[in-house]
N, C-alpha and C positions, 0 to 999 in steps of 0.2 A: 735585270741588272744584267751587264755584259763582265764575266768573271774574268774573260779572259784578257779585256783590256783595264783591270783594276787599277788602282795607284795602291791597292791594300800593300802592305810590307809582307814579304816572305818569312821573315826572320822575327823575333821578339823585341819589340820597340818599346820604351817607357814613355807613357802620355802624362799630361797634367790632368788630375782629379777634376780639377776644375772645369776642363772641357768638357770632361765628360758627363758630369751632372749638371751642367748648364741648363739643358732644355727644362728638366725635371725639378730641379733643387734637391734632389733625392739621389745619392750614389746608387742606393739598391733598387730604385724603380727603374735608373739607367740601365744599370747592369741585367736585370730581368728581362727589360726590352730588349736590349742587345743580346740577350742568349736565346730568346724567343726567335729573333731573326735569324743567328746563326742556325738553328735548329732547322729553319726553313729552307735555309743557302744549302745545307748540308743535305737535305732530302732531295732538292733540286739537282746537286752536283752529283748524287748516289744514281738516281733515275737516269741522268743523261749518260753517264758513264756504264751502267748497266744494259741501256739500249745501244750503245756502241759495242760493247764487249758481246752481245748476243749475236751481231752481224758475223762474227767469226765463230761462232759455237759450232762444234761439230759433235754429233751426237752419235755415239757408238756404246756398244755393250761388252767392249774388251777393255779390260784394265791395264793390260800389259801396252797399249799403246796408247802414247803421250806424244801430243805434237806441240812442237814448240812454233807460235804464230809470230813473226815479226812483226806485224802490223797490230797485232793485240798486245804487244808488247810495248810498243811505241804508246799508243795509246792510255796505257796504263801508268807509262813514265810520264807522260804529259800531265795527267792530272794529278800526279804526284808532284809536281813541282808548282803546281798553282799555288795561290795565297789558301789559308785554312780558312775555313768557313767562319772561325770566331773573329778572324782579321779583317774579312770581307764586311762583317757586319758593322764591326765599329768602325770602319772606314765609311761606311753608308751613314752610321749615327752622327760621325765627325761632319760629315758634309749636309746633314739634313736631309737625308733621301727616306727616312724611315718614318712612315705615319703611324703616330701614335695617339691614344686620348686619354684621359682620366675618366673611367667611368663613376668614379667614387664621387666625383663633382657635378655631374648631370643630375638634373632634376628628374623625379620620376615622375610620369604623369598618369593620374589614374581613372 
């Protein structure tokens, strides 16, 4: 998923409950699936951000010297302006981009 070009809203929006629970016919299952995907997205974004910030890291033993790195600040601001992981997950859910299956319905072969 390309989070930089996502159609997900940056602000809070109200959604129709029937749109959310349509694929599962159960709002609780739908919310559970969306929350698990949001956790995955959050982990991916965090990993990507930490990798980019490590490029700017300076390691020194002096606590008195604190450097402000403009590139590091710009990277941080860019990630702050992105849509939140839950908004991205909801957008994916509404566009049927999340694969899910109900394991309770599957027949267990022995």
